[in-house]
C-alpha positions as CSV (number, residue, x, y, z in Angstrom):
1,M,-152.2,16.4,-47.3
2,A,-154.8,15.8,-50.0
3,T,-155.7,12.3,-51.0
4,T,-157.1,11.2,-54.4
5,N,-159.4,8.3,-55.2
6,Q,-157.0,6.8,-57.7
7,P,-154.2,4.5,-56.5
8,T,-150.6,5.5,-57.2
9,R,-149.3,3.2,-60.0
10,E,-145.6,2.4,-60.3
11,V,-145.9,1.2,-63.9
12,L,-147.8,3.2,-66.5
13,T,-149.0,2.2,-70.0
14,R,-148.1,4.3,-73.0
15,T,-151.5,6.1,-72.8
16,E,-151.1,6.8,-69.0
17,A,-147.5,8.0,-69.4
18,A,-148.6,10.4,-72.2
19,E,-151.4,11.7,-69.9
20,Y,-149.0,12.0,-67.0
21,L,-146.6,14.1,-69.1
22,R,-149.5,15.9,-70.8
23,V,-148.1,15.1,-74.3
24,G,-149.3,13.1,-77.2
25,K,-148.3,9.5,-77.7
26,S,-146.2,10.3,-80.7
27,T,-144.3,12.9,-78.7
28,L,-143.8,10.4,-75.9
29,D,-142.4,7.9,-78.4
30,R,-139.7,10.4,-79.4
31,L,-138.6,11.2,-75.9
32,A,-135.6,9.3,-74.5
33,I,-137.5,8.0,-71.5
34,P,-136.5,4.4,-70.5
35,K,-139.3,2.0,-71.3
36,M,-139.9,-1.7,-71.3
37,Q,-141.8,-3.8,-73.7
38,I,-143.7,-7.0,-72.8
39,R,-145.0,-8.6,-75.9
40,R,-146.9,-5.7,-77.6
41,R,-147.3,-3.5,-74.5
42,V,-144.9,-0.6,-73.9
43,L,-144.7,0.3,-70.2
44,F,-143.0,3.1,-68.3
45,R,-141.9,3.1,-64.7
46,K,-143.3,6.3,-63.0
47,D,-140.0,6.8,-61.2
48,A,-138.1,6.6,-64.5
49,I,-140.3,9.3,-65.9
50,D,-139.9,11.5,-62.8
51,K,-136.1,11.0,-63.0
52,W,-136.1,11.9,-66.7
53,L,-138.1,15.0,-66.0
54,L,-135.6,16.1,-63.3
55,S,-132.7,15.6,-65.7
56,Q,-134.4,17.7,-68.3
57,Q,-135.0,20.5,-65.8
58,I,-131.3,20.5,-64.8
59,K,-130.2,20.7,-68.5
60,T,-132.6,23.6,-69.2
61,T,-131.7,25.6,-66.1
62,T,-127.9,25.1,-66.3
63,G,-127.8,26.2,-69.9
64,A,-129.9,29.3,-69.4
65,K,-128.3,32.8,-69.2
66,A,-129.7,35.4,-66.9
């Protein structure tokens, strides 16, 4: 198992979440990913992003015709 130098973070900033998903911040803002706001900071739980990604994959593959 490969290890990285960066620690795994449970909560991501808006910038980190956009980088994790490889999308721009404006695209991230339009996605229906659960987020929390503390004062001016918008934060995303990494497990919520992963769960959202999985739900999108299921929607895409179930609706596809072979």
